[in-house]
Each structure stands twice: as structure tokens, then as C-alpha cells.
C-alpha positions as CSV (number, residue, x, y, z in Angstrom):
1,X,-20.9,4.5,-28.2
2,X,-23.8,4.2,-31.1
3,X,-22.3,5.1,-34.4
4,X,-24.5,5.8,-37.9
5,X,-23.2,2.6,-40.3
6,X,-22.2,3.9,-43.6
7,X,-25.6,3.0,-45.2
8,X,-28.0,6.0,-47.3
9,X,-29.8,8.3,-45.2
10,X,-33.2,6.0,-45.7
11,X,-31.4,3.0,-44.8
12,X,-29.6,4.1,-41.9
13,X,-29.7,1.9,-38.5
14,X,-27.4,2.2,-35.3
15,X,-24.9,0.2,-34.8
16,X,-23.6,0.0,-31.1
17,X,-19.6,-0.6,-30.6
18,X,-17.5,-1.2,-28.0
19,X,-14.7,2.1,-27.5
20,X,-11.3,0.5,-27.8
21,X,-9.0,0.1,-25.3
22,X,-9.1,3.7,-23.7
23,X,-5.6,5.5,-22.2
24,X,-8.1,6.2,-19.8
25,X,-7.0,3.1,-17.3
26,X,-3.3,3.9,-18.0
27,X,-4.4,7.4,-16.6
28,X,-6.0,5.5,-13.9
29,X,-3.1,2.9,-13.2
30,X,-0.7,5.8,-13.4
31,X,-2.9,7.9,-10.7
32,X,-3.2,4.2,-8.5
33,X,0.7,4.0,-8.9
34,X,1.6,7.6,-7.6
35,X,-1.1,7.7,-4.8
36,X,0.7,4.3,-3.8
37,X,4.3,5.4,-3.6
38,X,2.9,8.8,-1.4
39,X,1.2,6.1,0.8
40,X,4.4,3.8,1.1
41,X,7.0,7.3,1.6
42,X,4.3,8.0,4.7
43,X,4.5,4.6,6.0
44,X,8.3,3.9,6.0
45,X,8.5,7.5,7.3
46,X,6.1,6.7,10.2
47,X,8.4,3.3,11.0
48,X,11.1,4.8,10.5
49,X,10.0,7.6,13.5
50,X,8.7,4.5,15.3
51,X,11.7,3.0,15.3
52,X,13.9,6.0,16.3
53,X,11.1,7.0,19.3
54,X,11.8,3.3,20.8
55,X,16.1,3.5,20.9
56,X,15.7,7.8,21.6
57,X,12.8,7.1,24.2
58,X,10.4,9.4,23.0
59,X,6.9,9.7,21.7
60,X,5.9,9.7,18.5
61,X,2.1,8.5,18.9
62,X,0.4,11.7,17.8
63,X,2.3,11.9,15.1
64,X,2.6,8.0,14.0
65,X,-1.4,8.5,14.5
66,X,-2.1,11.6,12.6
67,X,0.0,10.0,9.4
68,X,-2.0,6.8,9.7
69,X,-5.4,8.1,9.5
70,X,-3.7,10.0,6.4
71,X,-2.6,6.7,5.2
72,X,-6.2,5.3,5.6
73,X,-7.7,7.7,3.5
74,X,-5.0,7.2,0.8
75,X,-6.3,3.2,1.0
76,X,-9.8,3.7,0.9
77,X,-9.2,6.2,-2.2
78,X,-6.9,3.6,-4.2
79,X,-9.8,0.7,-3.3
80,X,-12.0,3.2,-5.5
81,X,-9.9,4.2,-7.9
82,X,-9.1,0.5,-8.6
83,X,-12.8,-0.7,-8.6
84,X,-13.4,2.2,-11.0
85,X,-10.3,1.0,-13.1
86,X,-11.7,-3.1,-12.7
87,X,-15.1,-1.7,-14.5
88,X,-13.5,0.1,-17.2
89,X,-12.0,-2.1,-20.5
90,X,-8.6,-3.0,-19.7
91,X,-6.5,-5.5,-21.2
92,X,-5.5,-8.7,-19.2
93,X,-2.6,-7.3,-18.4
94,X,-3.5,-4.4,-17.1
95,X,-6.2,-6.7,-15.2
96,X,-2.9,-8.5,-13.7
97,X,-1.3,-5.2,-12.7
98,X,-4.1,-4.1,-10.7
99,X,-4.8,-7.3,-9.1
100,X,-0.8,-6.7,-7.8
101,X,-1.9,-2.8,-7.0
102,X,-4.8,-3.9,-4.6
103,X,-2.1,-6.3,-3.0
104,X,0.6,-4.1,-2.6
105,X,-2.3,-1.0,-1.2
106,X,-3.1,-4.1,1.6
107,X,0.0,-4.9,2.3
108,X,1.7,-0.8,2.9
109,X,-1.9,-0.5,4.5
110,X,-1.0,-3.3,7.0
111,X,2.2,-1.8,7.5
112,X,0.8,1.3,8.3
113,X,-0.9,-0.1,11.3
114,X,2.1,-1.4,12.2
115,X,4.2,1.9,12.9
116,X,0.5,3.0,14.9
117,X,1.0,-0.4,16.5
118,X,5.3,0.0,17.3
119,X,4.0,3.8,18.0
120,X,1.9,2.7,20.8
121,X,4.3,0.0,22.2
122,X,6.8,2.4,22.3
123,X,5.0,4.9,24.0
124,X,4.3,2.1,26.9
125,X,8.1,1.7,26.8
126,X,8.7,5.0,28.0
127,X,7.1,4.3,31.1
128,X,9.3,1.4,31.8
129,X,12.7,1.3,33.2
130,X,14.4,0.4,30.9
131,X,14.7,-2.0,27.6
132,X,15.8,-5.5,28.5
133,X,18.3,-7.2,26.5
134,X,15.6,-9.6,24.6
135,X,13.0,-6.5,24.1
136,X,16.0,-4.6,22.1
137,X,16.9,-7.8,19.6
138,X,13.1,-8.1,19.3
139,X,12.7,-4.6,18.4
140,X,16.4,-5.2,16.3
141,X,14.1,-7.7,14.4
142,X,11.8,-5.8,13.6
143,X,13.4,-3.1,12.0
144,X,15.5,-5.8,10.1
145,X,11.8,-7.2,9.3
146,X,10.2,-3.6,8.0
147,X,13.4,-2.0,6.2
148,X,13.4,-5.6,4.1
149,X,9.8,-5.7,3.4
150,X,9.9,-1.7,2.3
151,X,12.9,-2.7,0.1
152,X,10.7,-5.4,-1.2
153,X,7.5,-3.1,-1.9
154,X,9.6,0.0,-3.3
155,X,11.2,-2.5,-6.1
156,X,7.0,-4.2,-6.0
157,X,5.8,-0.4,-6.9
158,X,8.7,0.1,-9.9
159,X,8.6,-4.0,-10.7
160,X,6.3,-6.1,-9.5
161,X,7.1,-9.6,-9.0
162,X,5.6,-12.5,-7.1
163,X,8.6,-13.1,-4.9
164,X,8.6,-9.9,-3.8
165,X,5.1,-10.3,-2.8
166,X,6.0,-13.7,-0.9
167,X,8.4,-11.5,1.0
168,X,6.0,-8.6,2.3
169,X,3.4,-11.5,3.0
170,X,6.0,-13.7,5.2
171,X,7.2,-10.5,6.7
172,X,3.9,-9.1,8.1
173,X,2.9,-12.0,9.4
174,X,6.3,-12.4,11.4
175,X,6.0,-8.8,12.3
176,X,2.3,-9.7,13.7
177,X,4.0,-11.5,15.9
178,X,6.7,-9.2,17.0
179,X,4.6,-6.5,17.7
180,X,2.1,-8.6,20.3
181,X,5.3,-9.8,21.7
182,X,7.1,-6.1,22.4
């Protein structure tokens, strides 16, 4: 922003100043949190429906696919908002928060992918004679990992801490393995 200095009109010169931290960044961060929470709730519902569908032997692929498309749109919007926020005049604390939000966004989107994989695997299981004990144990473990990750992410969206990120990353890797096994 350019302001004239405090001199007489004859000595008028332009002075370039940096705006103070704007509440615009705070508004952007709040908007990102709202979108992350919306995406989180969509993923949670998709996962719960996918797990229930396996146990109830029904298909939810079309529902979860529709939700996954919406999740991807929100995910892309959050990335754009994060990029915009990072390029604005933000404090170091806000920069750290934006970095954490980026990680949360990525993790939630990956959980959405797992929800889709789960729904597809559940659909495949509809054509099986029955679930074996081993398959039920894997579904149960997957359910446990998912619920633990969802709880950690829900906590992170309210109060970020490194331990919760590690839980989600660890569980996300285990879910990848189980998704391949089921």
C-alpha cells in the first residue's frame, strides 16, 4: 500500500509500507477449518457405511463414489485456499497451522480413498459364499484402525499435536496393507 509521507506538498514523496497482519488470513484459516471438518464428516460417514455394508452384505459403492467425488472437490479447494493463505502476510504461528492443515487435508482425503476401496471390496464380497473368520478379523481390525484415526483427526482439527499426526500416518499405512489383503 502506498501512503504519502508527512511532509509538505513540495516534499511529497511516496512511502511503500507493508500492511500489518490482516484478519484476512484469520478468515482464510477459519474457512479451511470449516472445509476440513466438512470433508472429515463426509469421510466418516462413507467409512461407517462401507463397514456396515460388509457386515450387512449390501452394496454402497455408488453412494461412497458420489461422496468421494465431493471429498476430492473439497480437498482441491482446500489446497487452493492453503496456497492462497501461504502467499499472504501470515505469522510464523499461522504458517505452522497452515502446514498442519495441509497434512490433515491429505490424510482425510486418503481416508476417503480407503472408504472407496472398502466399499468396492465389500461389493466384491457380496459374491462370495461367506466371510471367513480371517476376513472378519481383518474387517474388525480395519474398523478399529479407522475409528482410531477418525478420533485422532477429529482431535487434530480442534487442537493439532504431533502425536495425533503420527497415529494417523501409522494407521493409514496399516489400512493400505489391509485394503490389499481384504
